[in-house]
N, C-alpha and C positions, 0 to 999 in steps of 0.2 A: 397779923400785923395790927398794931393798935391804931385806932382812929386818931386823926389829928385833933388838936383842941377845937372845941365848939366855935371859938371865935374865927377860925380859919374857914369854916364852912359857910358862914353867913354871906360873904361876898359872892361865893359860888351860887348859893341859892338865889340871891338877888339877880345874878346874871341869867340864870335859867328862867326865872320868872319873867324877865324882860325879853325872852326869846320866843314867846308864843307868836303864832301866825297872825295875820290880819283878821280883824273882826269879820264875821260872816256878813254878807250883803243883806241889808234890810229889805223888806218887801217894797217893791217899787211900783211904778217907775220913780227913780230918784231924781232930784233936781239936777244933780251933776250929770245926768244922762240926757237932759233935754237938748234937743238939736243934734243928737248923736244917733248912730246906727247901732241897734241892739240885736244881739244874736242869742238864740236859744237852740240848743242841740236836743234832738229827739232821743229820749232814752228807751221808751217803749210805746207801743201803740196798739189799740184795739178798735174794732168796728162792730156795729150791730144794725140789723134791719128789723123794724117792728111794724107789723100791720100792713105789709106791702105785697102787691101781686108778685107772683113768680112766673108770669107769662113771659116767654122768651122775647117777645117783641118789646117788652118794657125793661129788660135786664140792664141795658145801659142807663136808662133813666133813673133807676133806683139803685145803681151801683154805689158802693161805699167809697168815700174819698180814700185815696191811697197815700199813706204816710209812712215813709221809710225810716227805720231806725238809723240814726247817724246823720240824717239830714237836718236842715236848720229852718226855723222860723225867724224871719228877719224883718225888722221895721225901723223906720226913722222917726223918732219923736220930734214933734214940733218944738220950737224954741220956748214956748210957754207951757209945754207938758200937757196940753189939753187934747191933743190928737196925735195920731201916728199914721204913717203911710207905709204899706207893705213894700218890700224891696225884692228885686231880682238881682242876684249877685253871681258872678262867675267864680268867685273864690271868697275866702274869709277876709280878703282885703277890701275894706269898705269903699275904696276908690273905684271898684268895679261895679258898684251898685247903681241901679236905676229904679225910679219909682214905678210901682204897679198901680192899677186902678182899684186900690183897696184902702179906704180911709177908715181908720179905727177911732172911735170915740173913747177917750180915757176918763174913767171915773174911779177914784181911789186906786185900788190895785188891779183893776180890771180893764181890759181893752176889748172893745166889741166892734165887729165889722158886720154890717147888714147889707147884703147885695139887693139890688132891685129885683122884684119878682120877675121871673122869666117863664114864658109859655113853653110847655113841653108837649102839649097836645091840644088840638083844636077840633071841635066837632060841632057844627052849627053855631049856636049861641054860646056853647060851652068852651071855656078855656081852662085847662089844668095847668096850674102854675107851681113852680118850685120856689120856695122861700129859703134863703141861705143865711145862717147866722154863725159867725165864727167868734169864739171867745178865748182870750188868753188871760190867765190868772197869774199875776206876778207875786210869788210868795217869797222872794228873796233869792237864795241860791237855787231854789227849785220853782218850777212853774207847771201849769197845766193848760192844755189846749183842748177845746171841744168844737167840733163842726157839726151843726144840726141842719139837715136838709129835710124840710117838711113840704107837704103838698096840699094845695087847696084849690078852690074853684072860683072862677070869675064868670059872670058878675055875682053869682050866688051858688051855694051848694045844690039848690034845686035845679039849676040850669044844666048840671052835669050828672044828674041821676041816671039818665038813660045810658050814658057812657060807663058810669060806674057799675051799673047792673050787668051790662054786657061784658065788662072786664071780669067781674066776679064769676060769671057763669063760664068764662073761657079759661080761667086761671086754674091750674092744678090744685092750688091751695085755697081756692075760693075767695081770695082777697081782691080788693080793688086798689085804688091809689089814693083816694081822698082820706086824709088822716094818716097816711103812711109817713113814717119817720126813719130817716137814715142818719146814723150818728157815728162819728169817729172821735176817739179820745186819745190823747198822747200825754205822756209825762215828760217834762222838759228839764234841762239843766242849763242854768245861766252860763253863757259862753263869752260874755264881754260886751262892752259898748265902745264903739270906735268913732272917730271924727267922721262926719258926713262929707261927701264930695263937696268941693268948693261951690259948685252949682248943682243943687239937688236935682236929680232926674236926668242928668247928662252923663 
């Protein structure tokens, strides 16, 4: 069958050119998302423990954070886009969300939450503390999450040397806990930004 004249193809080509999908989301957070609840779906997750004791009594302390594929990271951006609050939601309906005690600082395309140091072991003047930092990198349609749990000593590393040496000698792998790093990483897919509840946190 002969092709129709070239002039009849031009309107069709113009129509097809105008049927492309919406532009990909740019790296955020976007101003249009300020004050809204943002959803990220977990696509994959990995975890690693570096330089940590494998003593059974410390297994729970140095356990890696559990991140389930298909679960969500959810936060509510402030109305000025300078911070965000972690959310607990019973569904993907943002009206079911309530605030968590997680405040993220927003800088460029990165959201960072730093928890207050928590004591995991105390012996005499020594306190072994856990330092928790969570980071979400907003790359547009894709994102990345990293949880870093590191361990230090208060008031100084010297104050915990006896505990550290005792732990090293009793651990099958000969490791202690000072300088131990527990890290979990997840690859995320942007799943939308929805209106926040009328009264955030309720």
